[in-house]
C-alpha positions as CSV (number, residue, x, y, z in Angstrom):
1,X,21.7,-37.9,-6.0
2,X,21.9,-40.9,-8.3
3,X,25.2,-41.7,-10.0
4,X,23.8,-41.5,-13.5
5,X,25.0,-39.2,-16.3
6,X,22.2,-36.9,-17.5
7,X,23.3,-36.9,-21.1
8,X,24.7,-40.4,-21.8
9,X,22.8,-42.5,-19.2
10,X,26.0,-44.0,-17.9
11,X,25.6,-45.6,-14.5
12,X,27.5,-47.7,-12.0
13,X,28.8,-51.0,-13.2
14,X,29.9,-54.0,-11.0
15,X,32.9,-56.2,-11.3
16,X,35.6,-58.0,-9.4
17,X,38.7,-56.7,-7.6
18,X,41.5,-59.2,-8.3
19,X,44.4,-59.4,-5.8
20,X,47.8,-60.9,-6.5
21,X,46.5,-64.1,-5.0
22,X,43.6,-64.0,-7.5
23,X,41.0,-63.5,-4.8
24,X,37.7,-62.2,-6.2
25,X,36.0,-59.4,-4.3
26,X,32.9,-57.6,-5.7
27,X,33.3,-53.9,-6.3
28,X,31.5,-51.0,-8.1
29,X,32.9,-49.0,-10.9
30,X,31.2,-45.5,-10.7
31,X,31.2,-43.1,-13.7
32,X,33.4,-40.0,-13.5
33,X,30.6,-37.4,-12.9
34,X,31.3,-33.7,-13.1
35,X,28.9,-30.8,-12.2
36,X,29.1,-28.5,-15.1
37,X,27.2,-25.5,-16.5
38,X,26.5,-25.7,-20.2
39,X,25.2,-22.9,-22.4
40,X,22.5,-23.3,-25.0
41,X,23.1,-21.0,-28.0
42,X,19.6,-21.4,-29.3
43,X,17.8,-20.7,-26.0
44,X,20.4,-18.2,-24.7
45,X,20.3,-19.9,-21.3
46,X,22.7,-21.9,-19.2
47,X,21.9,-25.3,-17.6
48,X,23.6,-27.0,-14.6
49,X,24.0,-30.6,-15.4
50,X,25.7,-33.6,-13.8
51,X,27.4,-35.4,-16.6
52,X,30.3,-37.8,-17.1
53,X,33.7,-36.6,-18.3
54,X,33.2,-38.7,-21.5
55,X,29.9,-37.0,-22.2
56,X,31.5,-33.6,-21.7
57,X,34.1,-34.5,-24.3
58,X,31.3,-35.6,-26.7
59,X,29.5,-32.3,-26.2
60,X,32.6,-30.3,-27.0
61,X,33.3,-32.6,-30.0
62,X,29.9,-32.1,-31.5
63,X,30.0,-28.4,-31.1
64,X,27.9,-27.6,-28.0
65,X,24.9,-28.6,-26.0
66,X,22.3,-27.9,-28.8
67,X,23.9,-30.0,-31.4
68,X,24.6,-32.8,-28.9
69,X,21.0,-32.9,-27.7
70,X,19.5,-32.9,-31.3
71,X,21.5,-36.0,-32.2
72,X,21.0,-37.8,-28.8
73,X,18.4,-40.5,-28.3
74,X,15.6,-39.7,-25.8
75,X,16.0,-42.9,-23.9
76,X,19.5,-42.0,-22.9
77,X,18.6,-38.5,-21.7
78,X,17.3,-37.5,-18.3
79,X,13.8,-35.9,-18.0
80,X,15.4,-32.4,-17.6
81,X,17.5,-32.9,-20.8
82,X,14.5,-34.1,-22.8
83,X,12.6,-31.0,-21.8
84,X,15.6,-28.8,-22.9
85,X,15.8,-30.7,-26.2
86,X,12.1,-30.2,-26.8
87,X,12.5,-26.4,-26.1
88,X,15.5,-26.3,-28.5
89,X,13.5,-28.0,-31.3
90,X,10.6,-25.6,-30.8
91,X,12.8,-22.6,-30.9
92,X,14.6,-23.8,-34.0
93,X,11.3,-24.4,-35.7
94,X,10.1,-20.8,-34.8
95,X,13.4,-19.3,-36.1
96,X,13.0,-21.4,-39.3
97,X,9.5,-20.2,-39.9
98,X,10.4,-16.6,-39.3
99,X,13.4,-16.8,-41.7
100,X,11.2,-18.4,-44.3
101,X,8.5,-15.7,-44.1
């Protein structure tokens, strides 16, 4: 599994470990990834995702998976999340046309 957040696109970063003697040693800063199951209100389904803790906070702040995906840019999302976003947009369009009729 790659260490990339499916919602925010966060990946590993590199930097230096600095000892007390100021020695520089390369290291990797990995994102804090969590395996979570998020529910889509529009689709009525749950999705298992591997996202960072920061993205999980953002999903809760925006009011759920649906509203997060509708605002998110496609280049940040994984292929699975782009498909879920597309399905949510289709479903909302169907509901909108049914309510207007």
